[in-house]
C-alpha positions in Angstrom: 0.1 0.2 0.0 1.3 3.5 -1.0 2.1 5.8 2.0 2.7 9.7 2.4 1.4 11.1 -0.7 0.7 15.1 -0.2 -2.5 16.7 -0.9 -2.5 20.3 -1.8 -5.3 22.9 -3.1 -4.1 25.7 -4.7 -6.0 28.9 -4.8 -9.2 26.6 -5.4 -12.5 28.5 -5.7 -15.9 26.6 -6.2 -19.0 28.2 -7.6 -22.3 27.3 -8.7 -23.6 30.1 -11.0 -23.4 33.0 -8.7 -23.4 31.3 -5.6 -19.4 30.8 -4.1 -19.3 27.2 -2.4 -15.7 27.6 -1.7 -13.4 31.0 -1.6 -9.9 31.0 -2.6 -8.6 27.9 -0.6 -5.1 27.2 -0.1 -4.2 23.8 2.0 -1.2 21.6 1.9 -1.6 18.1 3.5 1.2 16.1 4.3 1.6 12.6 3.4 0.4 10.4 5.9 -1.6 13.1 7.9 -4.9 12.4 9.5 -6.3 15.8 8.4 -9.9 17.2 8.8 -11.9 19.8 7.3 -14.4 21.0 10.5 -17.2 23.4 10.4 -21.0 23.8 10.5 -23.2 22.4 7.8 -23.1 24.5 4.4 -19.7 25.7 5.3 -17.9 24.3 1.9 -16.4 21.2 3.7 -17.9 18.2 1.5 -17.7 20.5 -1.5 -14.0 20.3 -1.1 -13.9 16.6 -0.7 -15.8 16.2 -3.8 -13.0 18.3 -5.3 -10.4 16.1 -4.3 -12.2 12.9 -5.2 -13.1 14.3 -8.8 -16.9 14.5 -8.4 -16.8 18.1 -9.2 -13.9 20.3 -11.1 -12.8 23.7 -9.2 -13.9 26.8 -11.0 -10.8 28.2 -10.2 -7.3 27.0 -9.1 -5.7 23.3 -8.6 -6.1 20.1 -6.8 -2.4 18.3 -6.7 -2.4 14.6 -5.3 1.1 13.6 -4.9 2.3 16.6 -7.0 0.3 15.5 -9.8 -2.7 18.3 -11.0 -5.7 16.2 -11.0 -7.5 18.5 -13.5 -9.7 16.5 -16.0 -9.1 13.1 -13.9 -12.1 11.5 -12.9 -12.9 9.6 -9.6 -12.2 6.2 -10.9 -8.8 7.4 -12.4 -7.6 9.1 -8.9 -5.6 7.3 -6.3 -8.2 8.2 -3.5 -10.9 6.1 -1.9 -14.2 7.8 -0.4 -16.4 6.4 2.3 -19.5 8.3 2.7 -22.1 8.7 6.2 -24.3 5.6 4.4 -21.6 2.6 4.2 -23.6 1.4 1.2 -22.5 -2.5 1.8 -23.9 -4.7 -0.3 -26.6 -6.6 1.6 -26.4 -10.0 -0.1 -22.9 -10.2 -0.3 -20.6 -11.9 2.5 -18.2 -9.4 4.3 -15.2 -11.0 2.5 -17.2 -10.2 -0.8 -17.9 -6.9 0.0 -14.4 -5.9 1.2 -12.9 -7.5 -2.0 -15.3 -6.2 -4.6 -12.9 -3.5 -6.2 -10.7 -6.8 -6.5 -13.8 -8.6 -8.2 -14.3 -5.7 -10.7 -10.5 -5.7 -12.0 -10.9 -9.3 -13.0 -9.1 -11.2 -9.7 -9.6 -14.4 -9.0 -11.8 -15.7 -6.1 -8.8 -16.9 -3.9 -6.7 -13.9 -4.4 -9.6 -11.7 -3.2 -10.4 -13.9 -0.6 -6.6 -13.9 1.0 -6.6 -10.3 0.7 -10.1 -10.1 2.5 -8.7 -12.0 5.2 -5.4 -10.1 5.5 -7.8 -6.6 5.6 -10.3 -8.8 8.3 -7.2 -9.2 10.7 -6.0 -5.5 10.3 -9.3 -4.3 11.6 -10.0 -7.4 14.3 -12.8 -8.9 12.3 -10.6 -12.1 11.9 -12.9 -15.3 11.3 -16.2 -13.1 10.3 -15.5 -12.8 6.4 -18.5 -15.5 6.0 -21.3 -13.2 7.7 -23.5 -10.8 6.0 -23.5 -7.2 6.7 -26.9 -7.8 8.7 -25.0 -9.8 10.9 -22.8 -7.3 12.3 -23.0 -4.1 14.7 -22.6 -0.5 13.4 -19.4 -0.5 14.4 -18.2 -3.5 13.0 -20.1 -2.3 9.7 -18.0 0.9 9.9 -14.8 -1.1 9.8 -15.8 -3.1 6.6 -16.5 -0.4 5.2 -13.1 1.0 5.7 -11.2 -2.1 4.6 -13.4 -2.2 1.5 -11.9 1.2 0.8 -8.4 0.1 1.9 -8.4 -2.6 -0.3 -8.3 -0.8 -3.5 -4.7 0.5 -2.4 -5.7 4.1 -2.4 -3.0 7.0 -1.3 -5.6 9.0 0.0 -8.6 7.7 2.1 -11.6 10.5 1.7 -14.2 10.2 4.7 -17.4 12.2 4.6 -18.8 12.3 8.2 -18.7 8.2 8.4 -19.4 8.2 12.3 -22.5 10.6 12.5 -24.8 7.8 12.1 -23.7 6.1 15.2 -24.7 6.7 18.6 -22.4 8.7 21.0 -20.6 5.8 22.8 -19.5 4.0 19.7 -18.5 7.3 17.8 -16.3 8.2 20.5 -14.7 3.9 20.5 -14.5 4.7 16.6 -12.6 7.9 16.8 -9.8 5.7 18.1 -10.2 2.9 15.9 -10.1 4.9 12.9 -6.8 7.0 14.1 -5.2 3.2 15.0 -6.2 2.5 11.3 -4.4 5.5 9.6 -1.3 5.1 11.6 -1.0 1.4 10.9 -1.6 1.7 7.1 0.4 5.0 6.8 -1.7 6.7 4.2 -3.3 10.1 4.2 -6.7 10.4 5.7 -9.2 13.2 4.7 -11.8 13.2 6.8 -15.0 15.9 7.3 -17.1 16.4 10.3 -18.7 19.0 12.2 -17.8 17.6 15.3 -15.2 19.6 17.3 -14.2 16.4 19.3 -13.7 14.1 16.4 -11.9 16.5 14.6 -9.5 17.5 17.8 -8.8 14.2 18.8 -7.7 12.4 15.8 -6.1 14.9 13.7 -2.6 15.8 12.9 -3.8 19.2 11.7 -7.5 20.6 11.4 -8.9 23.3 8.8 -12.0 25.3 10.1 -14.3 26.6 7.6 -17.2 28.9 7.5 -19.2 29.9 4.6 -16.9 28.6 2.0 -14.1 30.0 3.7 -11.2 28.6 5.3 -10.6 30.6 9.0 -7.2 28.6 10.7 -5.5 25.8 9.8 -3.8 24.3 12.8 -3.3 21.4 15.0 -5.8 21.2 17.5 -3.8 22.4 20.4 -3.6 25.6 18.8 -6.8 25.7 17.3 -8.5 25.3 20.6 -6.2 27.7 22.9 -5.2 30.1 20.3 -8.0 30.5 17.8 -7.2 32.8 14.8 -10.6 34.6 14.6 -14.0 35.0 16.5 -15.9 32.7 14.7 -13.0 29.7 15.5 -13.1 30.9 19.1 -17.0 30.5 19.5 -17.1 27.4 17.3 -14.5 25.4 18.9 -14.9 24.4 22.2 -16.4 25.9 25.5 -14.7 29.6 25.3 -15.7 32.8 27.1 -15.3 35.7 24.4 -15.1 39.1 25.8 -15.1 42.4 23.6 -13.3 45.2 24.5 -10.2 47.5 24.1 -6.8 47.4 24.9 -5.7 49.8 27.7 -2.5 49.3 28.7 0.3 46.7 28.1 3.3 45.5 30.7 5.7 42.7 29.5 3.4 39.5 28.6 0.3 41.0 30.2 -2.5 43.6 29.1 -5.5 45.5 30.8 -8.5 45.1 28.7 -11.4 47.7 29.2 -14.8 45.6 28.1 -18.0 46.7 27.4 -19.6 45.2 30.3 -17.6 43.6 33.0 -15.0 46.4 33.7 -11.2 45.5 33.4 -9.8 42.2 32.7 -6.0 41.1 32.9 -5.2 39.1 29.6 -2.1 37.1 29.3 -0.4 37.7 25.9 0.4 34.8 24.0 3.0 34.9 21.0 
């Protein structure tokens, strides 16, 4: 399986008529990173994923995977695999057949497909479950099967569009850990779409926070939480207290801020 393939967005605009869905996105995703796009519904994060996967072309700018411009290259020709919120497992196929479906399309023998499926079942801790049907698995197990099916195609980049949103809270929290462990095991680039701050901050190497088609901040989870770049990031990520006011004086690394309602505050200045 390939690893370490970078994904770059260079000045990407995506428009639908007069509506601008994504405005001047510039993103550099390091090869082998777990990278998340985080934002509310309608912010443009899934639109970016569709541009990376090849289901739409940017109105302006470039998408590069492994340094290669993807312009004009369709989804089936890109080194990517995509997992949707709706896992779309084939209900009448056995688990091993679901996982190895891409190999069947490519003309691989049943023995080759079964061998590869069993390897992936071991990796996702579902060894011995290959002859079951999807209806016999739990929600979390189905999620792992969908990941294995995507990885069976040997993608350089795995794209995940809110895959945990249909699961209950406890299972979502468990799957966060599993997803991160799988990503570190296979070593390929993961691009993850979510509106859940907890998912983005706990799983990702870096996070892009989006609002209304604009990327407000790209950073690691620690800095996103502790050093938000804009008022929107501060209000959207975590539980922050936001005070508005004017700096009255600065002494060393401390500032006195006169607020509109609460009098004066002593604030620590971070570099």
